[in-house]
N, C-alpha and C positions, 0 to 999 in steps of 0.2 A: 596343444599341450596344457596341462594344468599348471597352476602357479608353482614355481620352484622356490626353494630356500635361497637366500642370498649366498653367493660364493664367498667362502671364507677359507683362507689357507693357513695351516698351522705355522707358527713362528719357530725358528730355531733359537738356540741360546748363543747366537752369534751377534756381532755388532749389527744392529738394525734388524736382527732376526731373519736375515736373508741367507740364501744359499740353496743348492740342490740337496734335498734331504737324502741321507745315506745311512743305512743300518739294517735292522731286521728284527725279527721276533727274538726276544731275550727271555729265557726261562731260568732265572737264578734259583728258583725253588727246586730245581733238579740237582743242584750242586750245594756242597757245604759252603758256608760263608767265607771260608779261607781261600776260596777260588775267586771270589768276586773282584778283588783288587786286580788279580791277573787278567780277568775278563775285561775290565775297564782299560787296563794298560794296552791290551790287544786292540780294543775298540779305537782308542786314541791313535795308536800307531797306524791303523788302517784308515783313519779319517772319518770314522763313524760319528755322526752328529745327532742321531735319533734312534730310539728303539721302541718297539711295541712291547708292552709289559703287562703281565698278569692275565693273559688270555685264557689260560686253563687253570687258574689259581684259586678258584672259589673254595676248595677244600682246605687250602692253607690259610685263607683269610677268615673263614668261618669253619673251624674244625669240628665244632658241635653247634647244635641249634642256638644255644644261648651263650656261646663263647666266640669272641672275635679276636683275631690275632693280626694286628696291623704293624707290629714292631718290625718284622723282617722287611715288609714293603716300605715302611718309613726309611729304613736304613739303606736299602738299595736305591731308592729315589734320591736320597740325600747324596749318596756317592756319585750317582750319575749326574746330578745337577752341578756338583763341584767340579766334575770333569768336563762340563760344558755340553752334555748330551741330553737333549730333550726327550721327554717321555710321551708317547702316545698310549694313554692308559686305557686298558680294556675294561668293559663292564664285568668281565670274568664269568659270564653266564654260559659260555660254550660247553663247559662240563660242570655238572652239579656234584656236590659231595655225596658219597654213598649213604650217609645217614639220612639224607633227605628222601632217597628212594626207599630205604627201609622203613622210614616213618610214614611215608606217603606213596605207596606203590601205585596209587591211582594217577600219578603224574607221568607214568611211562606211556609212550605211544604204543599203538597196536599195528601189527601187519595186516594185510588184506585177508588173512585167514582167521583173524580174531585173536591172535596170540600176542601177549604183551612182549615188547622188545626188552631184552635184559639190559640192565645198566652196565656201565664199564667202558663205554666208548664216548665219542663226542656226541653232543646233542641227543642224549637219551631221554628226551623229555617232549611232552606234547605241547605245542604252541597254543593250544586252546584250553589248557588246564588252568583254571583260576587259582588253584592251590600253588602250582609252580610259579605262576606270574607273581603272586603275592610275595613269595620268597625272593624271586629274582629282582623285583622292584625294591624290596627292602635292601638288598645288597647294593643296588645302584645308588640309592640315597645315602647309604653309609659311605660309599666311596666318594660321592660328591661332597658330602659334609667334611670329609677328612682331607681331600686333595683338591677341592675346587679352587682354592686360593694359592695352591702350591705353584710357584713360578716355573718349576721344572716340568710340570705337566702342562703341555701346550695343546693337546688335542685329546678327544675321547674316541675310543675304538669300540663300537658297540658290537657285542656278540662275536661271532667269527664264522664266516662262510655260512650264513643262514641257509638252511635247506640241504646241507650236505647229507645229514643222516635222517632228518625228520621232515623232509619235503612232503612225504605222503604218510598220513596218520589216519587210522581207521578206528580209533577208539570211540566210546560213546560221547565223550566231550566234543570230539570232532564232528560226530553225527549231529548233535544238537546245534553246534556252531554253524555247520553247513546248512541246516534247515533255516536258521536265522538269516544267514547270508543270502540264501535263495529268496526268502520273503522280502528282504530289503531290495534285492535286484529286480524282482518281477512284480511284487505288489500283490498279485492274485495267483491262486493256484491254476487258474485257467491260462494265464500268460505263461506260466512255467510249463504246463502240459503242451502248449503250442510250441514253445521253444525247443523242448526235448523230443517232440514228435511221439508222444507216449501212446498214440493209438496203434503204434507198431508194437507187436508182442504183448498187448494187453497191459500196458504200464501206466494207464491213467490214474491220477491221484485225486483224492477228494479234499485233501488239505495238506498243509505243509508238514503235519505230523506223520505223513506217509512218505516223505522224501527220504531216500536212502543214499548212502555213499557207496561207491563201487567196490564193495567187498567181494571176496571170492565167491563165485556162483556155480562152480563146477568146471571141470577141466576143458570142456568143449563149449563154454559159454562166452559170449561176446557182450561187452558192456555197451549200453546205449552211448553212442559217440557224443551226443550233446551233453549227457550227464557227466561223462568222463572229462570233457573239455571244461565244463563248469567246475569240476572238482580240481582240475589243474589251476584254474583261476583262483579258486577258493584257497588252495594251499599257498599260492603266492601271496594272496592278500592277508592271510592269517599270520604268516611270518613277517610281512611288512608291518602289520599292526603291532606285532610283538616288538619289532625293532623300534617303532615309534614310541611305544610305551616305555621302553628302556631309556631312549633318548630324552623323552619329555620328563621322566622322573629325575634325571640328572640336570636337565636344563632348568627346572624349577629352582634348583639350588645354585647351579653354575651355568648361567646362560651365555657367558662371554667367551667360551672356548669352542672351536669348531668340532662338529661331529661327523663321523664317517663309519662305514662298515665295508668290508672287503667283498667285492663281487667276485664271480668265478667265470671269467670269459677267457677261454683258451682251449686249444685242441678240441676235445669233445665235450667241453663244459660250457653250457650256457643255459642253465636250467630255470632261472627266474626271469620275470619280465623286468629287466633292469631299466627299461625306459620309464617305468613307474618309480622304481627305487631311486633313480638318479635325482629326482626332484625332492627327495626327502633327506639328502645328505648335504653337508656344507661344502664338501669336496669329494670327488669321485675317486674311489680306490679299487684296485683289482689285484687278484692273485693270478699270475700267468705262469704256466708250466709248458716248456717247449715241446714241440712235436718232432719226434725223432725222424731222421731221414732227410730226403732232399727238400722237402717243403718247410724245413725248420724256420728259416728267416721269413719266408712268405707267410706262414701261419702267424708268426709273431706280428708282422705288419697288419695282417687281416684282423686279428683280435684287437690290436691297438687302434685300428681305424674305427671300430665300433666304440671303443672307450672314448676316443676323442669326440665322437658324436654325442655320447651320453653326457660328456662333460660340457657340451655346447661350445666346444673350442677352447674352454679354459684349461689350464694345466691340471693334470690328474696324477694320481699316486700309485706307483707299483708297491703294493703292500707286501707281496710275496713273489719271489721267483727263486730259482735254484742256482747255486754256484756250479753244480754238476748234476750227477745222477740223482733220481729219486728212488723210492723203494716200493711204490704202489702200482706200477705198471707191469704188464706182462713182460715187456722188454725195457729194462732200466739202463739205458745207455748213458755214458758220461758225455760231457761236452768236449768237443774237439778243440784243438789248439786255437786259442784266441777267442773262443765263443763266450767265455764267462764275461770278458770285458765287452766284446762286440754286442752281445745281446742286450746288455744294460744300456749301452750308448744308443742302440737301436730304439729302445723304449723312449729315451730322451728325444731322439729324432722324430718320434711320433707324438710328442706332446707331453711326456711325463716330466714332472719336476721333482720326483722322489723315486729312489731306487733302493728297495729293501728286499732282503732275502729271508726265507725260512731255512735256518735260523742262525743265531750267532755262533754257538758252539754245538757241535754234533752230539746228540744224546748218547749216553753210555748204555742206555736200556730203554725198553718200551718199543711201541709199534713203529716208531720213526727213527730208530737208532741208525739205520743205514741210509737215511736221507742225507744228502750232502749239506754242508753248512759252510759258514764263513771261516770257521776254525775247525778243520777236520779232526778225526780221531788221532791222526799222526801229529797234530799240533802245529806250532808256529813255523817250524822249519820245513815248510812244504811248498810245493809249486802253487797249490790252490790258494793258500793264504797270501802268498806273494802277489798273486793275481788280484785278490781282493784289495790289497794295499795299493796296487797299481790303479785299480778302478777308483778307489777313494780319491787319489790324487787327480785323476782325470775329471771326476765330477766337480772337485773344487776348482779346477781350471775353467771348466765350462760355467760354473756359477759365477766366478770372478769376472768372466768375460761378459756376463749379462744375459745368459740364456734364460735364467729363471724369469717366468712371467711372460715370455714371448709365447705366441700361439701358432699352431700348425696352420699353414696356408692351405685352404681347401682345394680339392680337385674340381673339375667341371662335371664329373659323373658320380652318381651315387648308386650303390647297390642297396636295395631296401631290405631290411631284416624285420621279421615279425616273430616275436616269442610265441604268440598264439598259433601261428602257422607251424612253428617248430613242434609245439605240443600236439597239434592236430596230426602231423605226419606220423606220430607214434601210435595212432589208432590202428587196431587190427581189422578195421572194416573197410579199408581203402583198396583200390585195385592192386596195389603192390605194398608189401610190408618193408620194402627197401628204400622208401623215400626218406630223405633227411634234408630238411631245409637248411640247417646251419652248415652242413657239409657242402651243399650246393652253393651257398654264399661263398664259402672258402674257395671252391673250384673256380667260380667266376672271378673272384679276386685274383687268384693266381693267373688266370687266363689273361686278364687285363695287363698284369705285369709282364707276361710273356709277349704281349702285343706292344709293350713299351710304354704303358700308361699306368700310373698309380691312381687309384680311385678311392672314394670314401665309402663308408658303410654307415647307413643312417636308419634308425628305427622307422618303420612305416608310419607310426603314429606321430612322429615329429614333423617339422616343416622342412620339406625337401624341394619346395617350389623354386628355389633359386638356382638349381642345377640345370645344366643343359640337357642331360640324359639321365634317366633312372632305369635300373634293371631290376626285375622281379623274378628271382630264381626260386621256383617251387614255393611261391607265396600262395599256399593252398587256399587260404581263407582270405576273402576280400568282402567287406561289407559294402552296402550301397553307397555309403559316404566315401569309402576308400575309392571306389570306382569313379564317383563324381569328381574327386580331387584329381585323379588320373586324367579324366576326360578334359577338365579345364586346363590341365598342364599341357596336354598334347595339342588341344585346339589353339592354345596360345603360342605354340611354336616349339614346344619341347619334344624330345624323343623318348619313347618308352620301349623297352625290350621286355617282352613277356615270355617267361619260361614255360616248359612243357606241362607242368602240373600246377599251374597258377589259376586262381579265380574259380575253383570248382565248387566251393562251398561258401556259405555265408557265416556270419558270426555265431550262429546257433548250430553249425554243422549240418544245415540243410543244403542239399544239392541245388544249385542254380539250374533251372530248367531251360529247355529250348535249344539245347546243343551246347557243346563245350568250346571255350570256357564261358559259362553263362553269367558271370558276376555282373551285378547291377541290372538284373533282368534283361540281359542281352546287350547292354551298353558296351561292355568290354569286347564282345564279338563284333559289334558294329565298328568300333575303333580299329580292330584288326582286319576286318573284312573277310573273316573266315567263320566256318561253323563246323565243329567237330561232332562226329557221330559215335565213335567208339574209341576205346583205348586198346592198343596192342601191347601186351606185356610179354617180354621175353625173359628167359632165364636158363641157366645151365641145368636146372633141376628137371627139365622136360627132355628126357633122353630122346635123341633122334630129331628133335625140332631145332630150327635155327636159333642160335644164341646171339646173333648180331645181324643187322641189316645195314647195307651200304646206302649212302646218299649219292646223288648225281654229281656232287662236287668233291667226292673222295672222302667225305666224313663217314663215321660209323656210329650207329646207335645200338645199345646193348640191353636196355631195360624197358623203355617206354616210348611208344610212338603214337601220336594222335592221328587218327584217320579223319581228315578234314576235307571240306569242300570250300572252294574259294568263292565267296559271295560278292565281294566288292569289285566294281569295274576297274578301279585303279590299283588293284593289288599286283605287286610284282612277286613272282615266285622265284626265290633265290636258290632253292634246292628242292629236289623231289627224292622220294624213296626210289631206289633203282635196283634192278637185277632179279635173279631167280628167287633169292630168299625173300625179297620184298613181294614178289608175285605170289608166293605161297600164301601170304596173308592178304592178298588182293590190294597191295599197297603200291605196286609198281606204277610210277608216274604220278602218285599222289603227292601233293605239296607237303614239304617238311619244314621249310623255313620261308617266311613271307615278309614282305614290307608293304605297308599301306599308308598312303598320304592321307592325313586327317586334319582338317582345319589348316593351321599354319605349321603343323608338326608332322611327325612320322611315328607309326606304331609297328614294331617288329614282333613276329611270333616265331619262337624257336620251339617247334612242336615235338621235339624228341630230346632224350638225354644225350649229352655229348661229353667226351672226356676233356681234360684241360687243354690239350693240344688242339682239338677241333674247335673248342670255344674260342681259343686265341685266333684261329684261322678265320672264324666268323667275324670276330672283332676287327681283325686287320682288313679283311676283304669285303665285309658286309656293311660296316659302319664307316662313314667318312671321318676324317680327323676331328672335325668339330663335334660330331656325335660321340666320339670316344672320350671327349673331355681333355684332349691334348692341349696343354697351355703353351708349348713352344715346339711346334712340330718341325719347323725347318732348321732350328738351331743355327741359323745364319749369324746370330749374335749370341754373346754369352758363352758359357762353357760348352765344349764339345765332348760328348761321351755316348756310349751305346746305352740307350734307355732300357733295353731288354736285359742287359747284364748288370746294370748299375741302378741301385735304388737311390733316389734323390728326394729329399724333403726340404722344405723351408719352414723355419720358425721365425715369425716377424713380430717386432715390437715397435714402439714409438721411436726408439733410438737406433735400432740396428736390425738386420736380418741375418739369420744363421742358416747356412747351407750344410746339409749332412749328406755325405756320399758313402755308400756301402756296396760292395759286390754282392750279387745274389748267389752266385754259383761257386765252383771250386777254383776258378782261375782268377788271376789278378786282372784288374781293369785299369785303363788309362784315361785320364781326363786332361784336356787342354783348355786354355783360355779362361781358367777360373779367376774371377775377380774377387779381391778382398784379402783379408789377413787370415792365414791359417792359424786357428787358435788351438787345435788339437789334432794330432796325427797318431794313429795306432796301426801298426803294420802297414805303414804308408811311407813311400819314398818320394822325395822331391825330384821332378824331372829336370831336363836341361833347359827347356824353354820357359818363358814367363807363364805362370799359372798352370804348370804341368805337373802331374802327379801320377804315380803308379801305386794303386791300392791292392795289397795282397789279399789272399783269401782270408775272410773273417776280419778284415781291416776296416778302418773308419777314417774319414777326413771330415773335419768341421771347419768351415770358413765363415768369418764375420765380415759383413759389408754394410 
C-alpha cells in the first residue's frame, strides 16, 4: 500500500470534543430563515451534534461570477455553534451555479455519443476541465479564508459522492487528459500497444496523439477491453486528482482540520477504487443505503466490513444513510419496525463512530422530496422523528460508555475485493455478461454468515497476509505479483479458496495462457493442481437446453462451469458434476470442487457458480473450523448463542471491550452466559438466568466488559 495520510477524527463541540457523531446533511438554503431556529430546536431535542453543511450551495454562496454572499452561511454556522452543533463544511462543488455553465459551456461533460450533458443535476461538470477547476478552487479558497479559523467548523467535506454523475466523461478535455495519463503510465507508444493488444482489429498507434477514448463506435461494436479497463482507471484517477486539488487548496489555508469525502459502498454501489481513495482522506466516510428484502442486515454488514478494511481498522464515518424509504429505486420500501435504530447501531457494531442521515428535514420540492429524513413532511409529532430521538439518546449512551475510538476485532478469514476486477466483469467481451464481482463478494459473505462465521472483506491490494484463510470470488484479474503473494501465503500455511471465474486475465486484460485459471503463467494452476480447458455457460435464454447442472454432493450450478482436468497427485475431488444434464455437456464425473495440499497450506477451487445456500454448505462441510476463521467454535466458555441466527461483533480498546449482538432474521434469539455490563438494550429483554437475554427481531444488545 502507498503511504496514507495520518488518521485524524473531527472533534465535536462537547467537553473534550468526544462522543459518537450524530446528525446529517442540513440544507438551510432550501428554507426561509424563520425556520432555522425551529430546525435547531429539533436537532437539539434529537441529540444531534454535527451536520454536513453547504454541500449543494455554490449558487447561494456565489450567485454571480463577481458577487459572493456569505452572510446566510455566517448566520447559520453561528446559530449551530451556539447550539453546540459542529459543522462538517462542504467545498460546495457538487453542483455548480447555472451562470457558470452559461458562461463556460465547455465545462460540461459529454456522453459516449459526443453529446454535451445538460446542466441542472449534480456533478454536471467535467473533472478534466481546467476552466471548471479554476472556478472550483477559487471557491475552496474563499471558504477556507472565511471559515478556516471558525471553531464551529471542525471538518471539511470535499465534493459529494465523486463519480455519481460524471464517472465517465467523453469530452475533448477528457481525451487529451487520457492521452497524457496513458503516456505517464506507459512511457512509450510501443508499451501501450503491447498492453492493449492493438494488433487485434488493426488498432496499432504511432503516437499518443492517436490514443482514443471509448466513445460510441456503432451498435454492434465492442470496445478493446484493455482500452476500456484503462479508461475506468483513468476516470477513477481524474476524480481522485480533482478531490486532492480541492483538499490541497483548502489545506494551504486551513491545514489543521481533517478532510474527508463520502464513498459509496452499499447494495449495488462500489464504483470507485476506494482502496486508493482511502489513503487520501484523514478519516474514511461512507454513504450506505439498505438493500431491501431478506439480505438487508447481511448486506449492511458486508458493506461495512469493506469500510472497516478501508479504514485500516480505525473508526469510520457514516455520512449518509436513510431513516426510511428513498425515492430513487425501482422499489422504495420503508424500514420495518425497529430498523431505523437497529441499522444505525449495526453500523456502530461494525466500527462506525458517526451516524448521519440524508437529510435533517425532508425537502418540500425537488428531485429528493420523497426521500425520507430525520424530520419527515408530517413534522415533529411522528413515529419516525421519535425514533430519531430514541437513536440520538442511544448513541449518547454508547459514547458515554466509551465505545468511541474502540476498534472492530478482525476475523480469521478475509474475502478479497478488487475494484479492477469489478470493472473488468462489466466488459462485453467475456464468456458471460452476467458476472458481477461485488455481488459474488456479497454472496460469499452471506454464505459465511449462514455457516455461522463473520468474515472480513479486504481490498486485494492491501495486506491480508495475517489471515488464516482468504477467498477470491470472481477476482477475474490477477497480476503476476498478486499470484506471487497468494503462492507465498499458501506455501507458508495459509488457505486460499479460488472462485470459478478468478485469475483468467492479467492487469492488461490479456488472457493468461496454458489452461484456466492461468494467472501467474500457470502458478495459480499449480497451486490448485487443476487445469481448465473450457467454460460451460448456461442460461434460460437457450430454449430447450439445460439451465442448471447438479453436483454429486447435491449442489446446483446455473451459470458457469469450468471443464477441468485434475493434474496434481494430491488433489482431493470434493464434488463432481453429475447426472444427465451434466452428461449433455460432457461434464458427468468431471471435478467441480477440489482441494490441493500446497506447501504448508491448502488451495481450494470452486469451479462453478453456487447460490448462497450451496456456498454455505461448502463452507460448513468442505472447510474445517480453522479454515473458516472461527474464533470460538466450541463455545464451551463465554456466551452461548446460535452463530447462524445471531450477529456478534467485538469492538476493543485499551480500557474495555464492547460486544454487539443482533438477530439476523425475523425471529428473536436467546443468549446465555453473557459476561459484562449491559450498556444498551433495544427490543431486548433480560432473561431469568445470569447473563441471559432475549433479543427480538431488529433488536440490539450491547455489553461492556
